[in-house]
DRENVEX-698367 format. One record per residue (C-alpha): residue in one letter; x, y, z. Coordinates in pm, 1 decimal. Layout:
DRENVEX-698367
<r><resn>A</resn><east>X</east><north>Y</north><up>Z</up></r>
...
END
This chain:
DRENVEX-698367
<r><resn>M</resn><east>1151.4</east><north>-4222.7</north><up>-10542.4</up></r>
<r><resn>T</resn><east>756.5</east><north>-4298.5</north><up>-10398.7</up></r>
<r><resn>T</resn><east>427.0</east><north>-4144.5</north><up>-10519.3</up></r>
<r><resn>E</resn><east>244.8</east><north>-4244.0</north><up>-10295.5</up></r>
<r><resn>S</resn><east>55.1</east><north>-3941.2</north><up>-10087.5</up></r>
<r><resn>P</resn><east>-13.0</east><north>-4007.8</north><up>-9696.3</up></r>
<r><resn>L</resn><east>-310.2</east><north>-4157.1</north><up>-9565.2</up></r>
<r><resn>W</resn><east>-331.4</east><north>-3956.8</north><up>-9280.0</up></r>
<r><resn>Y</resn><east>-491.1</east><north>-4117.6</north><up>-8926.8</up></r>
<r><resn>T</resn><east>-594.4</east><north>-3935.0</north><up>-8628.1</up></r>
<r><resn>S</resn><east>-594.4</east><north>-4188.1</north><up>-8315.5</up></r>
<r><resn>S</resn><east>-967.5</east><north>-4234.0</north><up>-8166.9</up></r>
<r><resn>Y</resn><east>-882.1</east><north>-4081.3</north><up>-7859.5</up></r>
<r><resn>S</resn><east>-808.1</east><north>-3752.4</north><up>-8033.7</up></r>
<r><resn>E</resn><east>-1220.3</east><north>-3702.0</north><up>-8076.8</up></r>
<r><resn>N</resn><east>-1202.1</east><north>-3465.0</north><up>-7772.7</up></r>
<r><resn>G</resn><east>-1136.1</east><north>-3209.3</north><up>-7978.4</up></r>
<r><resn>G</resn><east>-768.1</east><north>-3103.3</north><up>-7770.9</up></r>
<r><resn>Q</resn><east>-472.7</east><north>-3089.3</north><up>-7921.2</up></r>
<r><resn>C</resn><east>-414.0</east><north>-3383.2</north><up>-8114.8</up></r>
<r><resn>V</resn><east>-169.9</east><north>-3501.6</north><up>-8379.5</up></r>
<r><resn>Q</resn><east>-173.8</east><north>-3686.3</north><up>-8766.2</up></r>
<r><resn>V</resn><east>38.5</east><north>-3960.6</north><up>-8843.2</up></r>
<r><resn>A</resn><east>80.3</east><north>-4154.2</north><up>-9238.7</up></r>
<r><resn>T</resn><east>261.9</east><north>-4473.9</north><up>-9122.0</up></r>
<r><resn>N</resn><east>160.0</east><north>-4605.6</north><up>-9511.9</up></r>
<r><resn>L</resn><east>539.8</east><north>-4422.0</north><up>-9623.1</up></r>
<r><resn>A</resn><east>674.5</east><north>-4623.6</north><up>-9405.1</up></r>
<r><resn>A</resn><east>750.9</east><north>-4919.3</north><up>-9590.3</up></r>
<r><resn>T</resn><east>846.5</east><north>-4714.5</north><up>-9890.4</up></r>
<r><resn>T</resn><east>1028.3</east><north>-4427.3</north><up>-9715.9</up></r>
<r><resn>G</resn><east>1169.9</east><north>-4532.1</north><up>-9384.5</up></r>
<r><resn>T</resn><east>904.3</east><north>-4256.9</north><up>-9256.8</up></r>
<r><resn>V</resn><east>611.8</east><north>-4188.7</north><up>-9043.0</up></r>
<r><resn>P</resn><east>493.7</east><north>-3796.0</north><up>-9125.0</up></r>
<r><resn>V</resn><east>330.9</east><north>-3620.2</north><up>-8860.5</up></r>
<r><resn>R</resn><east>150.3</east><north>-3341.9</north><up>-8851.0</up></r>
<r><resn>D</resn><east>-132.2</east><north>-3121.9</north><up>-8616.9</up></r>
<r><resn>S</resn><east>-474.2</east><north>-3233.4</north><up>-8688.4</up></r>
<r><resn>K</resn><east>-585.4</east><north>-2852.0</north><up>-8675.0</up></r>
<r><resn>V</resn><east>-329.4</east><north>-2739.0</north><up>-8911.8</up></r>
<r><resn>P</resn><east>-347.2</east><north>-2994.2</north><up>-9211.6</up></r>
<r><resn>S</resn><east>-189.2</east><north>-2769.4</north><up>-9431.9</up></r>
<r><resn>G</resn><east>156.2</east><north>-2613.5</north><up>-9193.4</up></r>
<r><resn>P</resn><east>445.9</east><north>-2849.7</north><up>-9149.7</up></r>
<r><resn>V</resn><east>452.5</east><north>-3170.7</north><up>-9143.6</up></r>
<r><resn>L</resn><east>793.8</east><north>-3409.9</north><up>-8900.2</up></r>
<r><resn>G</resn><east>886.3</east><north>-3678.7</north><up>-9104.0</up></r>
<r><resn>L</resn><east>1042.0</east><north>-3966.3</north><up>-8817.8</up></r>
<r><resn>R</resn><east>1214.4</east><north>-4281.1</north><up>-8901.9</up></r>
<r><resn>A</resn><east>1014.4</east><north>-4543.9</north><up>-8885.6</up></r>
<r><resn>D</resn><east>1191.9</east><north>-4694.4</north><up>-8618.3</up></r>
<r><resn>V</resn><east>1146.7</east><north>-4363.3</north><up>-8381.3</up></r>
<r><resn>Y</resn><east>820.2</east><north>-4369.1</north><up>-8470.9</up></r>
<r><resn>A</resn><east>780.0</east><north>-4765.2</north><up>-8353.8</up></r>
<r><resn>A</resn><east>933.7</east><north>-4745.0</north><up>-7984.9</up></r>
<r><resn>F</resn><east>835.7</east><north>-4352.4</north><up>-7946.8</up></r>
<r><resn>V</resn><east>423.8</east><north>-4602.2</north><up>-7928.9</up></r>
<r><resn>T</resn><east>581.7</east><north>-4842.7</north><up>-7792.8</up></r>
<r><resn>G</resn><east>730.7</east><north>-4661.9</north><up>-7502.4</up></r>
<r><resn>I</resn><east>350.9</east><north>-4486.0</north><up>-7492.0</up></r>
<r><resn>K</resn><east>158.0</east><north>-4785.6</north><up>-7509.6</up></r>
<r><resn>G</resn><east>418.3</east><north>-4928.2</north><up>-7242.4</up></r>
<r><resn>D</resn><east>372.0</east><north>-4591.3</north><up>-6969.7</up></r>
<r><resn>G</resn><east>739.8</east><north>-4517.9</north><up>-7074.4</up></r>
<r><resn>F</resn><east>683.2</east><north>-4137.5</north><up>-7001.8</up></r>
<r><resn>D</resn><east>669.8</east><north>-3950.6</north><up>-6657.2</up></r>
<r><resn>T</resn><east>455.5</east><north>-3731.8</north><up>-6723.3</up></r>
<r><resn>V</resn><east>505.2</east><north>-3539.3</north><up>-6363.2</up></r>
END
């Protein structure tokens, strides 16, 4: 069991006031998960993604791996 608290991070691309998420990557090493939440509702639910799944998602975004059409 970890006693670490999530250190929430919001992307610098999220400054437009749009629909944003926050992540707490500091827990990946100890829990194997990356918590994700809605930045507009920080007291709302948190989705815990497996660290490898989150890493694959970020890689896909950076590589234009998602079709938006």
